[in-house]
C-alpha positions in Angstrom: 22.9 75.8 248.4 20.8 72.7 249.0 20.2 71.4 252.4 18.0 68.7 253.9 15.4 70.1 256.3 16.8 70.0 259.9 15.3 67.4 262.2 14.5 68.2 265.8 17.1 66.3 267.8 15.7 65.6 271.2 18.5 63.2 272.2 21.2 65.7 271.4 19.4 68.6 273.2 19.0 66.4 276.3 22.6 65.2 276.3 24.1 68.7 275.7 21.9 70.6 278.3 24.0 71.9 281.2 21.7 70.2 283.7 18.7 68.0 283.8 16.6 70.9 285.0 17.7 73.0 282.0 16.9 70.1 279.7 13.4 69.9 281.1 12.9 73.6 280.9 14.0 73.6 277.2 11.6 70.7 276.5 8.7 72.5 278.2 9.4 75.7 276.3 9.5 73.8 273.0 6.1 72.1 273.6 4.7 75.5 274.7 5.7 77.0 271.4 4.3 74.1 269.4 1.0 74.3 271.4 0.9 78.1 270.8 1.4 77.5 267.1 -1.5 75.1 267.1 -3.7 77.6 268.9 -2.8 80.4 266.5 -3.5 78.2 263.5 -7.1 77.7 264.7 -8.1 81.4 264.4 -8.3 83.8 261.5 -5.2 86.0 261.0 -7.0 89.2 261.8 -8.1 87.8 265.2 -4.5 86.7 265.9 -3.1 90.1 265.0 -5.6 91.8 267.3 -4.5 89.5 270.1 -0.9 90.4 269.2 -1.6 94.1 269.6 -3.2 93.3 273.0 -0.2 91.4 274.1 2.0 94.3 273.0 0.0 96.8 275.1 0.4 94.4 278.1 4.2 94.1 277.4 4.4 97.9 277.3 2.5 98.2 280.6 4.4 95.6 282.7 8.0 95.8 281.4 9.4 99.0 282.8 12.9 98.0 281.9 12.1 97.6 278.2 9.8 100.6 278.2 12.5 102.9 279.6 15.1 101.4 277.2 12.9 102.1 274.2 12.3 105.7 275.3 16.0 106.2 276.0 16.7 105.2 272.4 13.9 107.3 270.9 14.6 110.6 272.7 18.0 111.3 271.0 16.8 109.7 267.7 13.5 111.5 267.2 13.2 113.8 270.2 14.1 116.8 268.0 10.7 116.6 266.2 8.4 114.7 268.6 7.4 115.7 272.1 7.5 113.2 275.0 3.8 112.1 274.6 4.3 111.4 270.9 7.5 109.4 271.7 5.6 107.3 274.2 2.8 106.6 271.7 5.4 105.6 269.1 7.2 103.3 271.5 4.0 101.7 272.5 3.1 101.1 268.9 6.5 99.5 268.4 5.8 97.1 271.2 2.5 96.2 269.6 4.1 95.7 266.2 6.7 93.3 267.5 4.3 91.4 269.7 2.3 90.7 266.5 5.5 89.8 264.7 7.0 87.5 267.3 3.8 85.9 268.6 1.8 85.5 265.4 3.6 86.3 262.2 6.8 84.3 262.8 4.6 81.3 263.5 2.2 81.8 260.6 4.6 83.1 257.8 5.8 79.6 256.7 2.1 78.6 256.3 0.9 81.7 254.6 3.8 82.5 252.2 4.3 80.1 249.3 4.6 80.4 245.5 0.9 80.7 245.0 -0.2 82.9 248.0 2.6 85.3 248.6 1.0 88.1 246.4 -2.0 88.2 248.8 0.2 89.4 251.6 3.2 91.1 249.9 3.3 94.1 247.6 6.4 94.6 245.6 7.6 98.2 245.5 10.2 99.6 243.2 12.5 96.6 243.4 13.2 96.0 239.7 16.8 97.1 239.9 17.4 94.9 242.9 15.8 91.9 241.2 18.1 92.5 238.2 21.1 92.4 240.5 20.0 89.1 242.1 19.5 87.6 238.6 23.0 88.5 237.5 24.4 85.6 239.5 27.6 87.5 240.5 26.7 87.4 244.1 24.8 90.0 246.2 24.7 91.1 249.8 21.2 92.1 251.0 20.8 93.9 254.3 17.8 94.9 256.4 17.2 96.2 259.9 15.1 95.0 262.8 12.2 96.7 261.2 8.8 95.7 259.7 8.9 91.9 259.0 12.5 91.1 258.3 11.8 87.4 257.9 9.1 88.0 255.3 11.7 89.7 253.1 13.7 86.5 252.9 10.7 84.3 252.5 9.3 86.3 249.6 12.6 86.4 247.7 13.0 82.6 248.2 9.5 82.1 246.8 10.4 84.2 243.8 12.9 81.5 243.0 16.0 83.5 243.9 18.7 81.7 245.9 19.2 83.4 249.3 21.1 82.5 252.4 20.2 84.3 255.6 22.7 84.6 258.5 21.1 84.0 261.9 22.2 83.7 265.5 21.2 80.3 266.8 18.7 80.4 269.7 19.7 79.3 273.1 17.0 76.6 273.2 18.2 74.0 270.7 14.8 72.4 270.3 13.1 75.7 269.4 16.1 76.6 267.2 15.7 73.3 265.3 12.0 73.8 264.9 12.3 77.3 263.5 15.1 76.4 261.2 13.2 73.3 259.9 10.1 75.4 259.1 12.2 78.0 257.2 14.3 75.5 255.3 11.2 73.6 254.3 10.0 76.8 252.7 13.2 77.1 250.6 15.0 79.6 252.7 18.6 78.6 253.5 20.0 79.6 256.9 23.6 80.0 258.1 24.5 80.3 261.7 26.5 83.4 262.6 29.3 81.6 264.5 31.8 80.6 261.8 29.6 82.0 259.0 32.4 84.0 257.4 34.1 80.8 256.4 31.1 79.9 254.3 30.1 83.4 253.3 33.0 83.7 250.7 31.8 80.5 249.0 28.2 81.7 248.9 29.1 84.9 247.2 31.6 83.2 244.9 28.8 80.8 243.8 26.7 83.8 242.8 24.1 83.6 245.6 22.6 86.2 247.8 23.8 86.6 251.4 21.3 88.3 253.7 22.2 90.1 257.0 20.1 91.8 259.7 22.7 94.6 259.7 21.7 96.8 262.7 23.1 94.7 265.5 25.7 96.1 267.9 29.1 94.9 266.7 31.2 95.5 269.8 34.5 97.2 270.0 36.0 95.7 266.8 33.5 97.6 264.7 33.2 100.4 262.2 31.4 103.4 263.8 28.9 105.3 261.7 26.1 107.7 262.4 22.6 106.2 263.1 19.8 108.5 264.3 22.1 111.2 265.6 24.6 108.9 267.4 27.5 106.8 266.5 26.6 103.1 266.4 28.9 100.0 266.0 28.5 98.2 262.7 30.1 94.9 261.7 33.1 95.2 259.4 32.2 91.9 257.6 29.5 93.3 255.4 31.8 95.9 253.8 34.8 93.7 253.7 32.9 90.9 251.9 31.5 93.4 249.4 34.9 94.8 248.7 36.6 91.4 248.5 34.1 89.9 246.0 33.1 93.3 244.3 29.4 92.6 244.8 26.6 95.2 245.3 24.9 95.8 248.7 21.1 96.0 248.4 19.4 97.8 251.3 15.7 97.0 251.7 12.9 96.2 254.0 9.4 94.8 254.3 7.1 97.5 255.8 3.7 96.7 257.2 0.8 98.3 255.3 -2.3 98.9 257.4 -3.2 96.8 260.4 -3.3 93.3 258.8 -0.8 90.8 257.5 0.1 92.9 254.5 3.6 94.2 253.7 5.3 96.2 251.0 8.9 95.4 250.0 11.0 98.4 249.1 14.7 98.9 248.2 16.1 102.1 249.5 19.7 101.9 248.1 21.9 99.7 245.9 25.6 100.3 246.6 27.7 99.4 243.6 31.4 98.4 243.7 32.3 101.3 241.4 31.0 103.8 243.9 33.6 103.0 246.6 36.6 102.7 244.3 37.3 106.4 244.5 36.7 106.7 248.2 39.7 107.4 250.6 38.3 104.9 253.1 36.1 102.5 251.3 35.0 100.5 254.3 34.0 103.5 256.3 32.2 105.0 253.2 30.3 101.7 252.6 29.2 101.6 256.3 28.2 105.2 256.4 26.2 104.8 253.2 24.2 101.7 254.2 23.7 103.0 257.7 22.1 106.2 256.2 19.9 104.1 253.9 18.7 101.9 256.8 17.9 105.1 258.8 15.8 106.4 255.9 13.8 103.2 255.7 13.1 103.4 259.4 12.2 107.1 259.5 9.4 106.3 257.0 7.6 104.1 259.6 9.5 104.5 263.0 6.8 102.6 264.9 8.0 99.4 263.1 11.5 99.6 264.4 12.7 97.6 267.4 13.6 100.5 269.6 13.9 98.2 272.6 17.1 96.5 271.5 20.5 97.8 272.6 21.6 99.3 269.3 23.9 101.9 270.8 25.4 99.7 273.5 29.0 100.1 272.3 30.3 103.6 271.9 33.5 104.9 270.2 36.5 104.9 272.5 37.2 108.6 272.0 33.7 109.5 273.1 33.9 107.2 276.2 37.2 108.8 277.2 35.9 112.3 276.7 32.8 111.6 278.8 35.0 110.2 281.6 37.0 113.5 281.6 33.9 115.7 281.6 33.4 117.9 284.7 31.4 116.4 287.5 32.0 112.8 286.4 
């Protein structure tokens, strides 16, 4: 799917802002981001990553709300094998990892990853079977969690010359959104906004391209519930329904940080083939259970690289909510 790189539309952002103060705020945030990108570009990557780790420690120290949410997610997930001190260290390392990702790597990745340089920063694991699926041109769904460097996964595949369309939620600030989309589309990565994406998703798969989802987001009440770190989590139905409708495989993979620098390894944990769900009594539930378990295995290998601070278990099954309401003392 070919697109012209998106232009930053200042006039549209100004006209569509809910108020003049909001428009000014969006403009200031946009120029702050561009200024930050310029500063980061003046220093070696190792220096920037050390600064990112420092900002992560500061984030951990000052944000009680995020700190408590991360620990609340970690205790039922890994508390059976880690004590409280270990959980706190793991959560703090997660804050540091994502400070590096959001403040440094998301800005620098379009500059550092291209067809000549990607191998300096990315190691390819056992992804041969997945590459063969992408080359078959029958359409493929690729999913990854909020883990490692999920954007790097798409960048690398695009640089390998394989067509990929990544679904994203547009940012609230239209200027920053246009800037990030423009830098990614200039690197050959196609993006599709989540709102209304399903209307285009069928065409993408029918054309033999790869559709990429960050799959571990809370899907609300109209969801398929599957186990994820010892609790039921809400998963979007669209992934399984698209795979069933087009009979395309689902590739579960991730880019995991190796060491402390800007070096990642891409691994594929599971490829779910259409033939596997044909004999299942409830194919949609089986598909969701299977890729949820594969995502969990990826995360368990390096749990400090998972975004424990996000509200993954926000929506609970109705039966559980009802039972909790009837429990004694409630």
